N, C-alpha and C positions, 0 to 999 in steps of 0.2 A: 794578293787576295783577289778573289773573283766573286762577282755578283751574278747569279743565275736566276733569271726571271721567267716565270711561266705566265702566259697571258690567258685570261678567262674572265668569267663573270662570277661573283660570289653567290653563295647560297645553294641549297639543295635543288631548287628549281632548275638550275643551269648545270648541275654537276656532270650529267652525262652528255651534254651538248657537244657537237663537233667543234664548236668555237672554244671549248674548254680543254682541248687536247694539250695545250701548254701547261695548264694546271696538272693534268694527269701525268705528264712527263716529270715535272718537278716532284710531285708526290711519290712517284716510283723511285726516283733517285734518293729522296730522303729516307724512304722505308728500307731500301736495299743496302744503304751505306751507313746506317746507324747514326743519322743526324739527330740533333736535339729535338724535343717536342716543339711543335709550332706555337708561336706566341704573337700577339698583336704588336705591330710597330710599323711606322712609315706608311700609314693608311693601308695596311695590308697585313699579311701573315708572313713571318720569317722563321727559318730554321737554320741553325748553324752547324757546321761540321767540317770534315776534311775529305778531300778526294785525292788520294795519294799524299803528296807532300804539300798540296795546295789548300789553304784555308778558303772555305767557300760559304757564302751566305745565299740561301735560297729565298726567293721572294715571290709571293702571290699577291698582287695588288687587289684590294677590295674596293676600288673606286669605280668599278664597272669598266668594261673594255675601253670605251672612248676617252677615259681619263687616266689610263694606266701610267702615262708619263709623269703625272704628279707624284705618284708613289715611288717610282724608280728614281726620279730626280732627287727626292728627299733622301732616299737611301744612299745615293751616290755622294751627296754633299756630306752626309754624316761620316761615311767611311773614307772620304777624300779620294774618290775613284774617278777615273777618266772613262769616256765611252768605250775605249778599247778594252776595259776591264769587265765589260758587261756582255753576257750572253743571254739572248731572249729566245724562248721556245714559243712558237705560235703556229696556228693552223694555216695551211696554204691551199687555196682553191686550185691553183695552177699546177699542182702536182697530183699524180694519181694516188689513190688511197694506199697508205703504207710506205710511200716513198719518203726519203729524208735527205735534205740537202743543207749544207752549211754555207753561209754567205757572209761576207764582210761588207758592211755599208750598203748603199743603194737606196732606191726609192721605197715607198710604203705600199705601192700598188693598190691603193684604196682601202687597205686594212685599217680599221679605225684605231686599233691598239697601237699599231706602228706609227700611224699618223700622229697620235698623241706623244709618243716617244720622240719623234722627230722634233716636235714643237718644244719639248722640255730638255732634251739632251743632245739633239742633233742626230745625224744618221751614221756616225762612225762606230757603231756597235756591231757585235757579231749576232747573227740570227740563225737559229736552227729551224728550218722550214719543214713542217710536218704535213705531208699530203693528206687531204681529205677528199679530193676529187671535186668536180664542179657539177652543179645540178643541170647545166645545159643552157640556161638563160639567165641573164643578170637579174631579171625580175623575181627569180626564185631563190636568189642567193641568201637573202635575210632569213626566210623561214628554214632554209636548208641548214645554215650554220647554227641556228638556234634550235635545231631538232637533235634528239639523242642519236647516237650511233645505233644502227640496226643490229639485230642479233647476228646477221651474216657478217658483220664487220668485226666481231669480237676476236676471232682468231688472229687476223692480221694486226689488229690494234694491240693485242697482248704481245705479239712478236716484236712489234715496233717499240713498245715501251720497255720490254726486256732488253732489246738491243741498245736503246738509249742508256739504260742503267749500266749495261756491260761496258759501254764506251765512255762513261762519264769521267773516269779518271784521266783518260787520254784527252778528252775535250778540255778539262780544267788545266791540263799542262800545256795546252796550245797545239796539240797534235790532232788537227781536224781529220786528216787522212786515216789515222788509226781509229778514230771515233767512227767514221763512216764505214770502215771495214767491220767493226764490231756490230754495227746495226745491220749491215748486209748479211753477216753470218747468221743472224736471227731471221731476217725477213726473206732472204733468198739463199739458203744454205747450198753450198756446192754439191753436186752429185758426182760421185766417182765413177768414171767410165771403166775402171778396172775391177770393180766389185763383181764377184761372180753372181750369175743369175740364180735365183732360188730354184733348187732342183725340184722337178716334178716327182712326187712320190711314186707315181706309176712308172716313170722312166727309171727310177732308182731300184725298184723291186727286181729281184733276180727272176730270170725267165725260167720256168719249169715246164718242160715238154712232157706231156703224158703219152705213154706208148699206145699205139693203136691196137685194138683187139686183134687185128689180123696180122700184126707184126710178129715175126719169129726170131727170138733172140738166141736160138740154138746155133752152135757151131756146125759147119758142114759135116765134121766127123760124127757129132752127136746125132745129126739127122740121119746119117747113113746107118748107124748102129740101131736106131729106133725102128728102121724099116724092117729089120730082121727079127724083131722081138715078137 
């Protein structure tokens, strides 16, 4: 069994925030893979289903970001899970927008949600880092992550969420490389160098040469006969 956690803040006020991209990823998996309706449990919202042969519980803590570990720890104790059974989706300032990286263990890099998880369950869990870019200065980080994605972000954001959903079965089975490949096929699809260029209609059109008014299409014999008429 696997516990997949999306980090974010509860309520419509925060729904479109960059900080809530973890919630968005979990919501997309639930919707695309036919998970059960969301219900309240473990100080959050959970949805149960299967990804391939793996039983999976999706969790969105409603404790607010800096207390996320309370909710995750409660769910882990109930299902008797280890940190290695947990995958956490979260926003990542140090990755360019639309980038996605899977990481096992490590520090929290100042992320309040991860800091809370470290306090409650340790650091030996899997995290899926979802790039949102950096505002450029640490003083602008808080308002940046608590602001909604811009309209210009919607295309890459949708591609990223689609890729996460495409690769969810691989991620649940422990194949992080195949998951990453599924995401990449959405966010950076390969361009075939063998594909023929789109033909120019003007170049395809047959060339029709019009005869000049001064041109003479008669044979030499016809011209000779015409001189004696």
